[in-house]
Each structure stands twice: as C-alpha cells, then as structure tokens.
C-alpha positions, 0 to 999 in steps of 0.5 A: 500499499502506498499514501499520497499526500497530494491532494487526491489520495490513492491506495495500490494494491497489484493481486496479479501483475497484469492488474492494479487495484486503487481505492481514490480518495478526493478530499471535500473540498474538490466535491464542494467546488465540483458540486457547485460548478454543476449547480450552478451550470443546472440552475443557468438552463433549467426553466420552472414555473413561476421563473425566468431561465436561471433565475431560479433559486438554486436551492430549488433546483438542488432539490428538484436535481440532486441526483441528476447533479449528483450524478454529474459530480461522480461522472466528472470527479471519478475519471479525472481523479483516476486520471492523477492517480495513474499519472502519479503513480506511473501506471499505463492501463490497458483497457478500460478501468471498471470503475464501483464502490462509488461513495459520495455524500454531500460535504464529504470525501468522494471515494470510489475503487477501479481496476485497472489492466496493465503489461506486467513486467517480465524478463526475457529468456536468453535471445543470442545464440539459440538454435534454428534449423537451417532450411535448406532451399531448393528450385528442380527444372520440373519446379521452373517447367510449372512456373513456365507452364502457367505463364503459359495457360496465363498468356492464352487469349480466347478467340470466338469459335466458328463452325462448330459447337461447343466442346469441353473446355469452351467459355461460353455466354449464355441467356439462361430463364428459368422456371419452378416448376413446383410454384410457376414462378420465373426465376430472373433472367441471366447472362452468364459466363459458363466453363464448359465441362467444367466439375463445378457445372451441374453434371445436366447443363455440362449435359445439354453444353455439349454441340450447342451453337451459337444462337441455338436453343436447349430446354432442360429440367434440374432436381435440385436436393434438399441440402443444395449449397444454394438455397435459394434451388434447394429443394426446387424442380427447375426448369431452364432454357438457355440461348447461345449467345457467343462461344470462345475456345482457349488458345495457349501459346507454344512455349518458345522465343517469341512467346517470351519477347512478348512477355517483356523484357526477355531476349529469349525462352532462356532468359526467361527461364532464368528469370524464374529461376531467381524468382523460385529460388529469392520467393523459397529462401524467404519462405525459409527464412520465414520458417527459421524466423517463426520456430525461434520466436516459437521457441522464447514464447514457449519459454516466457513466463508473462500472464496476459491483461485478459483484455487485451487478449480478448480484443485480440482474439474478436479483431481474429474471428472478424477475419475469420467471418468472411469465409464462415458460413452464416448459419454455424452451430453454436458447438462450432462457434464456442470451438472457434472461439476457444480456438481465437482466444488461444491465438490470440493469446500466442499472438499478443506474446509474440508482439511483446516479445518482439517489442521488448528485444527491438528495444534492448536492442535499439532496434528503429524503423525510419520514416522512408522504410515505411514509405518503402513498405507502402510502395511495396503493399502497393506492387503486391495489392495491385492497388495505386500507390497514392491510393494506398497513401490515402487509406493509411492517412485516413485509417492511421495506419502508418504506427501500424506499418512502423510497429510490424517494420520493428517486430520483422527486424527483430526476428531479422535480429534472432535469425542473424544471431542465431546458430543454423545446424 
C-alpha cells in the first residue's frame, strides 16, 4: 500500500502482475467545488414555473434535480481523479478501467475503487545464439517447368469459335431463363459466362452444352436436393432454357522465344527460364527464412513466463474472429462457434506474447524504423496488391495505419536480429 500526500489520495494494490486495484479519495473541498459548478450549470439552464431561465433559486434546483446533479459530479470527478492517480503512480492502463463502489455524501470526501489492467514486466529469455534448424532451398527443373506452364496458361487468348458447337473447355456466354415447376414462377433472366465441362457445373448443364451452337436454344430440367449449397434452389425442380450468345475457345501460345519476347523484357526463352529460376529461389529463400523465424520466436515464447491482461487477449481474439467471419457460413452451429472462440483465444494469446517479446527485444537492441522505411513498405504493399500508390497512401493516412506499419517493420527487424544471431544446424 502506498498513501499519497497530494490533494487526491490513492491506495494501490497489485492482486496480479497484470492488474492494479486503486482506492481513491477526493477531498471534500474539491468535491464541494465540483458540486457548486454543476449546480450552477443546472440553475443557469433549467426553466421552472414562475421563474425566468437562470433565475430559479439554487436550493430549489438542488432539491428538484439532486440525483442528476450528484450523478454528474461523480461522472466528472471519478475519471479525472483516476487519471491523476495513474499519472502520479506512472501506471499505463490497458483497456478500459472499471470503476466501482462509489461513495458520495455531500460535504464529505468522495471515495471509489477502480481496477485497471497493465502490461506486466517480464524477464526476457536468452535470445542470442539460439539454435534454429536450417532450411535447405532447392529449385528443380520440374519446378521451373511448372511455373513456365502457369505463365503460358495466363498468356492464353480466347478467340471466337466458328463452324462448330461447344466442346469441353470452351467459354460460353448464355442467356439463362428458369421456371420453378412447383410454383410456376419464373426466375430472373440472366446472362452468364460458363466454362463448359467444369466439374463444379451441374452435370445436366454440362451434358446440354455439348455441341450447342451460337444462337441455338435448349431446354432441360434440374431437380435440386434439399441440401444443395445454393439455398434459393435447394429442394426445387427448375426448368431451364438456355440460348448461346457466343462461344470462345482457349488458345495457349507455344513455349518459344517469340512467346518469351511477347512477355516483355526477355530476349528469348532461356532468359525467361533464368528469371523464373531466380524468382523461385528468392521466394523459397524468403519462405525458409520465415519458417526459421517462426521456429526461433515460438521457442522463446514457450519459455516466456507472462500473465497477460484479459482485455488485451480478448481484443486480439475478436480481431481474429472478424478476420475468419467472412469465410464462415452464417448458420454455423453454436458448438462450432464456441470452438472457434477458444481457438481464436489461444491464437490471440500466442500473438500478443509474440508481439510483446519482439517489442522488448527491439527495445533492448535499440532497433528503430525510419520514415523512409515506412514509405518503401507502402510502395511494396501497393505493388503486391496491385493498388495505385496514391490511393494506398491516402487510405493509410485516413485509417491511421502508419504506426501499425512501423510496428510491423520493427517486429520484422527483431526477427531478423534473432536469425542473424542464431546458431543454424
């Protein structure tokens, strides 16, 4: 316990490394000043029968609005007194403080309790000369060949078909009409692009596309099961009429010097192969380094003796769940929701510990991130995501993400420091 001699008195205890409990007392004279101030504000704006605005007697205003005035005084005094006490004790709270047991009597000191969470101090495990298994990086001829084939497929052109009907692999633009045979209602007419023969298509659709020519119309019926993933058609029997508007076939260029030149900056196919080889090696080296960094950090986090503030873990868990939400079905069973919450909490715990560990290492080693490094990272982000640089700069500024980028770069530097000082085996 620590009794303070300043105007506001506070007694502080530490029930756990991540919590501080404060008993705070605001002296009676300060309470009276706040009371008079609030009472004057009420008296100046209330309108009572028989009195002009601001002319009602204060005692009458006090009697009529006593509870409101009391609540306002508490709402004004408690946060201010808590801020002063935290500042005096050099306590930096995490999350929102919880205020309780407020005791207010006119003419007496105002007392209340508050609980705040803090980042606990912790002892860094030894982080230099840690052992990390080296990842070997190999790029085989087959890897280069697969990458070249992917490039070749991306270079494909889609040319109009003449003199034949649809075959598997054609891209077909169809006008699509549907009628629910149970309700006799027509579905909206759509113009859609279909890849003929694709396994995700309905089998009946693929069968009816075979051989159909531009301008031709075909009718067929599909009975959808009750558990069909598209709810709007699940359990329905629908009669479709499709009319082909256009057919295009995929033309893939030959893997040749001419094709390599068409891609831009390559003299021939050999030069393209060399660039693909270099990029694969670079990509795999970066992936290997990330794996080694993850191993190094994971080993240190497991040694870390650290009790984290619940609010900090909860905030991170909520952020993780939001990231997952877009990929989850809306009707997820409650049991799975609870499992996901527990999974997110465990991931959040590791994430927060990792962040605190790396920040501490960065501080110990005096690692910093300059403004020019942030600018370069924003440029790299724009290139990776194919976003105009000016647009990304504006978004970063509007959303206040600049310091997040700085922190991310700092943590990356801390991991690089660990690897640069590790013993690879």
